[in-house]
C-alpha positions as CSV (number, residue, x, y, z in Angstrom):
1,M,109.8,65.3,80.2
2,T,111.7,62.9,81.1
3,Q,114.3,63.6,83.8
4,E,116.5,62.1,80.7
5,E,115.1,64.7,78.7
6,F,115.4,67.5,80.7
7,L,119.5,66.7,81.6
8,A,120.1,66.4,77.9
9,Q,119.1,69.6,77.1
10,P,121.8,72.4,76.7
11,P,122.1,74.8,79.2
12,A,120.4,78.3,79.3
13,P,122.8,80.8,78.5
14,P,123.9,82.9,81.5
15,M,121.9,85.9,81.9
16,T,123.7,88.8,80.2
17,P,124.4,91.8,82.8
18,M,123.0,94.8,82.5
19,P,125.2,97.6,81.6
20,L,126.3,100.0,84.3
21,D,125.0,103.0,82.7
22,L,121.3,101.5,82.1
23,A,121.3,100.1,85.6
24,A,122.3,103.5,86.9
25,F,119.2,104.6,84.5
26,H,117.4,102.4,85.7
27,Q,118.0,102.8,89.4
28,T,117.6,106.8,88.6
29,H,114.4,106.7,86.7
30,R,112.2,103.8,88.1
31,P,110.7,105.1,90.9
32,A,109.5,108.3,89.1
33,Y,108.5,105.9,86.1
34,V,106.5,104.0,88.6
35,R,105.0,106.7,90.8
36,W,103.6,108.8,87.3
37,S,102.0,105.2,86.1
38,E,100.6,104.3,89.0
39,R,98.6,107.5,89.0
40,Y,97.5,107.1,85.7
41,L,96.7,103.6,86.0
42,G,95.5,103.5,89.6
43,S,97.1,100.2,90.6
44,R,100.6,99.9,92.1
45,Q,101.2,95.9,90.4
46,D,99.8,97.2,87.1
47,A,102.5,100.2,86.9
48,E,105.7,97.8,87.6
49,E,104.2,95.9,85.0
50,A,104.1,98.7,83.2
51,V,107.5,100.4,83.7
52,D,108.9,96.9,83.8
53,Q,108.2,96.4,80.4
54,T,109.5,99.5,79.3
55,F,113.2,98.9,80.8
56,E,113.0,95.7,78.8
57,E,112.2,97.5,75.9
58,L,114.9,99.7,77.0
59,A,117.7,97.0,77.5
60,R,116.7,95.2,74.2
61,T,117.5,98.6,72.4
62,W,119.6,100.4,75.4
63,N,122.3,101.0,72.1
64,S,119.9,102.6,69.9
65,V,118.5,105.3,73.0
66,L,122.1,106.0,73.8
67,S,122.1,107.4,70.0
68,K,118.8,109.7,70.4
69,E,119.2,113.4,71.0
70,N,118.0,113.0,74.3
71,P,118.0,109.7,76.1
72,A,116.0,110.6,79.1
73,A,113.1,112.2,77.5
74,Y,112.8,109.2,75.0
75,A,112.4,106.8,77.7
76,W,110.2,109.0,79.5
77,T,108.2,108.9,76.5
78,M,108.5,105.6,75.8
79,M,107.1,104.6,79.9
80,K,104.6,107.1,79.1
81,N,103.4,105.0,76.4
82,R,103.6,101.7,77.5
83,T,101.5,103.0,80.5
84,I,98.5,103.9,78.5
85,D,99.0,100.9,75.8
86,Y,99.0,99.0,79.1
87,A,95.7,101.1,80.3
88,R,94.2,100.3,76.7
89,A,95.1,96.5,76.6
90,R,92.9,96.3,79.6
91,G,90.1,98.5,78.8
92,R,91.0,101.1,81.5
93,R,90.7,104.7,81.2
94,P,93.0,106.9,83.2
95,V,92.4,107.6,86.6
96,L,95.6,110.4,86.9
97,C,93.3,113.0,88.4
98,E,89.9,112.1,89.0
99,A,90.6,109.8,92.0
100,E,92.2,112.8,93.7
101,V,88.4,115.2,93.3
102,F,87.4,112.6,96.0
103,D,90.1,112.1,98.4
104,T,91.7,115.2,99.3
105,V,91.8,116.2,103.4
106,G,90.1,119.5,102.3
107,L,86.9,117.4,101.4
108,R,87.4,115.7,103.9
109,T,87.0,118.7,106.7
110,A,85.2,120.9,104.6
111,I,82.3,122.5,105.8
112,D,80.6,122.2,102.2
113,P,81.7,118.8,100.9
114,M,79.6,119.7,97.6
115,E,81.6,123.0,97.2
116,A,84.7,120.9,97.9
117,I,84.0,118.7,95.1
118,Q,83.3,121.4,92.9
119,D,86.3,123.0,93.8
120,N,88.5,120.2,92.8
121,L,86.6,119.4,89.7
122,S,87.6,122.5,88.4
123,L,90.9,122.1,89.1
124,T,91.3,118.9,87.9
125,Q,89.7,120.5,85.0
126,A,92.4,122.8,84.5
127,L,95.0,120.2,85.1
128,N,93.9,118.2,82.3
129,S,93.8,120.9,80.1
130,L,98.0,121.6,80.7
131,S,99.8,120.5,77.5
132,D,101.6,117.0,78.1
133,R,104.8,118.5,78.8
134,Q,103.1,121.3,81.7
135,R,101.1,118.2,83.2
136,D,104.2,116.4,83.5
137,V,106.3,119.0,85.2
138,F,103.9,120.0,87.5
139,F,103.0,116.7,88.8
140,L,106.7,115.7,89.2
141,R,107.3,119.4,91.0
142,H,104.2,119.7,92.8
143,R,102.6,116.2,93.3
144,E,105.5,114.4,93.4
145,G,107.8,116.7,95.2
146,F,111.0,116.7,93.3
147,S,113.2,118.9,93.1
148,V,113.7,121.2,89.2
149,A,117.2,119.1,88.9
150,D,115.7,115.7,89.1
151,V,112.4,116.9,87.4
152,A,114.9,118.3,84.5
153,S,116.8,114.4,84.6
154,H,113.8,112.1,83.8
155,L,112.0,114.7,81.7
156,G,115.5,115.3,79.9
157,I,115.3,119.1,79.9
158,T,117.0,122.0,81.3
159,K,116.6,123.3,84.6
160,A,116.0,126.5,83.4
161,G,113.1,124.8,81.0
162,V,111.9,123.0,84.2
163,R,111.3,126.2,85.6
164,S,110.0,127.8,82.6
165,I,107.5,125.2,82.1
166,D,106.4,125.1,85.4
167,R,106.0,129.0,85.8
168,Y,103.4,129.0,82.4
169,A,101.8,125.6,83.7
170,R,101.0,127.7,87.3
171,R,99.8,130.6,85.3
172,H,97.6,128.6,83.0
173,L,95.9,127.4,86.0
174,R,95.8,130.5,88.0
175,Q,94.0,132.2,84.6
176,A,91.6,128.9,84.4
177,L,90.9,128.9,88.1
178,A,90.6,132.6,88.4
179,P,86.5,132.5,86.8
180,E,86.0,130.4,89.8
181,R,87.4,132.6,92.4
182,E,86.2,135.9,91.4
183,G,83.9,137.2,94.3
184,E,85.3,134.8,96.9
185,H,88.4,137.0,98.1
186,P,88.0,140.9,97.9
């Protein structure tokens, strides 16, 4: 393209500013979305790309998203699905918990590393047996250290719902791990 042809092109339309409510939503939720996505994909760069794609889609459909009964829950689900699709498109398996089996402080300081690995595998299996909602609440509360209010905001559920789901998730984990622990501590 010649300089004359380039200059003859109409100027690109100005970028439409992001609605203030979407900008606030983005600022509030993006860090948690990236953390979840990074844990799933095993790559910060890939996580940011998947989350950015999610927010691009949210921006295109923002008025529709706002008309949903629970926009935060809808956006969280959209982010998870986008991350899963991103992994599938690149032929990857999720790495949400598997890496932790071999990378823990307990393993580095364990007298019997093989026993520590077995304990970590048992915990990973127990975590994977939780429902998606329980796993999300457990991850945000206990892995990321978010408050009940923050988890409620990100997942679009009530604080009482977060506490209840967390309680059931921890009970399920205790029951799943109890056979492993029998006889260890009187």
